[in-house]
C-alpha positions as CSV (number, residue, x, y, z in Angstrom):
1,M,0.4,0.2,-0.2
2,T,2.9,1.9,1.2
3,T,4.4,2.1,-2.5
4,L,1.2,2.0,-4.1
5,A,0.6,5.5,-2.5
6,E,4.1,6.9,-3.3
7,R,3.6,6.1,-7.0
8,Q,0.2,8.2,-7.4
9,R,2.2,10.9,-5.2
10,L,5.1,10.7,-7.8
11,A,2.3,10.9,-10.4
12,R,0.0,13.7,-9.3
13,E,3.8,15.2,-8.9
14,L,5.1,15.0,-12.6
15,H,1.1,15.6,-13.6
16,D,1.1,19.1,-11.7
17,T,4.8,19.9,-13.0
18,L,5.3,18.8,-16.8
19,S,1.7,18.0,-18.0
20,Q,0.3,21.4,-16.6
21,G,3.5,23.2,-17.5
22,L,3.7,21.8,-20.8
23,V,-0.2,22.8,-21.5
24,G,0.5,26.1,-20.2
25,L,3.4,26.5,-22.4
26,L,1.5,26.1,-25.3
27,M,-1.4,27.8,-24.7
28,Q,1.2,30.7,-24.5
29,L,2.9,30.3,-27.6
30,D,-0.2,29.7,-29.7
31,A,-1.0,33.0,-28.1
32,A,2.4,34.5,-29.1
33,N,1.8,33.1,-32.7
34,A,-1.8,34.8,-33.1
35,H,-0.2,38.1,-31.9
36,F,2.5,38.0,-34.2
37,A,0.3,36.8,-37.0
38,K,-1.6,40.3,-36.1
39,N,1.7,42.2,-36.3
40,L,1.0,42.5,-32.2
41,Y,4.6,42.1,-31.5
42,P,4.7,43.8,-28.0
43,Q,1.6,42.0,-27.1
44,G,3.4,38.9,-28.5
45,C,6.6,39.2,-26.8
46,T,5.3,40.1,-23.4
47,I,3.3,36.5,-23.4
48,I,6.8,35.0,-24.7
49,A,8.7,36.6,-21.8
50,Q,6.2,35.1,-19.4
51,A,6.8,31.6,-20.9
52,I,9.9,31.9,-20.3
53,E,9.1,32.2,-17.0
54,R,7.2,29.2,-16.7
55,A,9.9,27.0,-17.9
56,R,12.2,28.1,-16.1
57,T,9.6,27.6,-12.9
58,M,9.2,23.9,-14.8
59,L,12.4,23.1,-14.6
60,V,13.0,23.7,-10.7
61,E,9.7,22.2,-10.0
62,T,10.5,19.4,-12.0
63,R,14.0,19.1,-10.0
64,Y,12.5,19.0,-7.2
65,V,10.2,15.9,-8.0
66,I,12.8,13.8,-9.8
67,S,15.5,14.5,-6.8
68,D,12.0,14.4,-4.1
69,L,13.1,17.5,-2.6
70,R,9.9,19.4,-2.8
71,T,8.3,19.9,0.6
72,P,4.8,20.5,1.7
73,H,5.8,23.1,3.9
74,S,6.8,25.6,1.4
75,L,4.0,27.8,0.7
76,H,2.7,30.6,3.3
77,P,-1.1,31.3,3.7
78,D,-0.4,34.9,3.3
79,D,1.3,34.0,0.0
80,L,-1.8,32.3,-1.8
81,P,-4.1,34.7,-2.5
82,E,-1.4,36.4,-4.7
83,L,0.1,33.2,-5.9
84,V,-3.2,32.3,-7.1
85,Q,-3.6,35.7,-8.7
86,E,-0.8,35.7,-10.6
87,E,-1.9,31.6,-12.2
88,I,-5.0,33.6,-13.1
89,E,-3.4,36.5,-14.9
90,R,-1.1,33.4,-16.4
91,F,-4.5,31.9,-17.3
92,T,-6.4,34.9,-19.1
93,S,-3.1,36.1,-20.7
94,A,-2.8,32.7,-22.6
95,T,-6.6,32.1,-23.4
96,G,-8.3,35.4,-23.6
97,I,-10.9,33.7,-21.1
98,P,-12.0,36.6,-18.3
99,C,-11.4,35.3,-14.5
100,E,-13.1,36.6,-12.2
101,A,-11.8,36.0,-8.5
102,D,-12.6,36.6,-4.8
103,V,-9.7,34.5,-3.1
104,D,-8.6,36.6,0.4
105,A,-9.9,34.0,2.0
106,L,-7.3,31.6,1.2
107,V,-5.3,33.1,3.9
108,F,-7.0,30.7,6.0
109,T,-6.0,27.9,4.4
110,P,-3.3,25.2,6.9
111,A,0.0,26.0,5.5
112,T,0.8,22.1,5.1
113,Y,-2.3,22.6,2.4
114,C,-1.6,25.5,0.5
115,E,0.3,23.7,-2.4
116,Q,-2.1,21.4,-2.6
117,V,-4.6,23.7,-2.6
118,L,-2.7,25.9,-5.3
119,R,-2.5,22.8,-7.2
120,V,-6.2,22.2,-7.5
121,I,-6.9,25.9,-8.8
122,T,-4.4,25.6,-11.2
123,E,-5.9,22.1,-12.7
124,G,-9.1,23.5,-12.6
125,L,-7.9,26.5,-15.0
126,T,-6.1,24.1,-16.9
127,N,-9.2,21.8,-17.6
128,V,-11.3,25.3,-18.8
129,A,-8.8,26.3,-20.8
130,R,-8.4,22.9,-22.5
131,H,-12.3,21.5,-22.1
132,A,-14.8,23.8,-21.4
133,N,-14.2,26.4,-24.7
134,A,-16.0,28.8,-22.3
135,H,-16.6,32.2,-22.2
136,H,-16.2,33.1,-18.3
137,S,-14.6,31.7,-15.8
138,W,-14.6,32.5,-11.6
139,V,-12.1,31.2,-8.7
140,C,-13.8,32.0,-5.9
141,A,-12.7,30.9,-1.9
142,T,-14.9,31.5,1.1
143,T,-14.5,30.8,4.6
144,H,-16.9,28.9,7.1
145,A,-15.8,27.7,11.2
146,E,-14.2,24.4,9.7
147,W,-13.6,24.5,5.7
148,V,-12.2,26.9,3.4
149,E,-14.6,26.3,0.0
150,V,-12.5,27.0,-3.0
151,E,-14.6,26.7,-6.5
152,V,-13.3,27.2,-9.8
153,R,-16.1,27.6,-12.4
154,D,-16.9,27.9,-16.1
155,D,-19.9,28.7,-18.3
156,G,-18.5,25.9,-21.0
157,V,-19.7,23.1,-22.4
158,G,-20.0,20.9,-19.6
159,F,-19.8,17.2,-19.3
160,D,-21.8,14.3,-18.2
161,T,-20.7,13.4,-14.9
162,T,-21.9,9.9,-15.0
163,T,-19.9,8.7,-18.3
164,A,-18.5,4.9,-17.5
165,G,-15.1,5.0,-16.5
166,G,-14.6,8.6,-15.3
167,N,-13.4,8.7,-19.5
168,F,-14.8,12.5,-19.8
169,P,-12.4,15.9,-20.5
170,G,-9.5,16.3,-18.2
171,H,-10.2,12.8,-16.4
172,Y,-7.0,12.5,-15.6
173,G,-6.2,15.6,-13.6
174,L,-10.0,15.1,-12.2
175,I,-8.5,12.1,-10.4
176,G,-5.5,14.3,-9.2
177,L,-7.8,16.1,-7.7
178,R,-9.9,13.3,-6.0
179,E,-5.9,12.3,-4.7
180,R,-5.3,15.8,-3.3
181,S,-8.5,16.2,-1.7
182,R,-8.4,12.7,0.1
183,V,-4.8,14.0,1.7
184,M,-6.0,17.0,2.7
185,G,-9.2,14.9,4.4
186,G,-11.2,17.2,2.3
187,R,-14.5,17.0,0.1
188,L,-14.7,17.5,-3.5
189,D,-17.6,18.3,-5.6
190,I,-17.7,18.2,-9.3
191,I,-21.2,19.7,-10.6
192,S,-21.4,19.2,-14.3
193,A,-24.3,18.5,-17.1
194,L,-23.8,18.9,-20.8
195,G,-24.4,22.6,-22.3
196,E,-24.3,24.1,-18.5
197,G,-20.4,24.8,-17.9
198,T,-18.4,22.7,-14.8
199,S,-17.7,23.6,-11.3
200,I,-15.4,21.7,-9.5
201,R,-15.7,23.0,-5.1
202,I,-13.5,21.0,-2.6
203,H,-13.9,22.0,0.4
204,V,-10.1,22.0,2.6
205,P,-10.4,21.2,6.4
206,R,-9.1,24.6,8.3
207,E,-6.9,22.4,10.5
208,V,-4.7,19.3,9.6
209,Q,-6.9,16.5,9.8
210,Y,-6.4,12.9,7.7
211,A,-9.7,11.8,7.1
212,E,-11.2,9.6,3.9
213,I,-12.6,12.1,1.0
214,E,-16.0,12.4,0.3
215,I,-16.5,12.8,-3.4
216,R,-19.7,13.7,-5.0
217,T,-20.6,14.4,-8.2
218,G,-24.1,14.7,-10.1
219,E,-27.4,15.0,-8.5
220,Q,-26.1,14.6,-4.5
221,A,-23.4,17.5,-5.4
222,L,-26.0,19.5,-6.8
223,L,-28.4,19.2,-4.0
224,S,-25.1,20.5,-1.9
225,R,-25.4,23.2,-3.9
226,Q,-28.7,24.1,-4.1
227,T,-28.8,24.1,0.0
228,S,-25.7,26.3,0.1
229,K,-26.7,29.2,-2.7
230,G,-25.5,31.8,-0.4
231,N,-21.8,31.1,-0.6
232,S,-22.4,30.3,-4.6
233,Y,-22.2,32.2,-7.8
234,E,-25.9,31.5,-7.9
């Protein structure tokens, strides 16, 4: 079991560094190429500079994964909102999809979970960029007595959460989200339907704990959303 858990952890880290990073680079290079084709050289050069910085970050993170030097306490809660804003700016610059953010409540995330939460948000935005065909997106964090609730939502094409075997767009990334939720002892809600966009919500304990994850999709998650509309975008 220990070996399996370690393999899953390494798979998550490789997905979040190499796979996500390369997807981000491709989106940025595509965006820069589109600007150059329109003779918008200053805008294209700005995106190229951002892509170079992303590549440098990827190299450092990949080295950490390979040498197993990554520490789960490397991020401070007070820095998390700014880091998320930077990720959102890269997402918007590369995709042209507007993203509204309300993430000040992330400062209540336990330091142990900060990196996991940042990865969850990054994966959510990656799924929006790759699969949603969205016109708008949102990232929101709200705090409750026992939880910090984080939501990444879009108004895109959505998908059928009941698809057999979980073989829907971005399913591997969602597997990683489930595993990260489990590590934090949290709860993951995936709410989507064809033509109705997608909402990925994760409930992060405000106190460090290790409990079994509760994963809900479809009607169960929708009922939860309907009973907590005061903390949603509806």
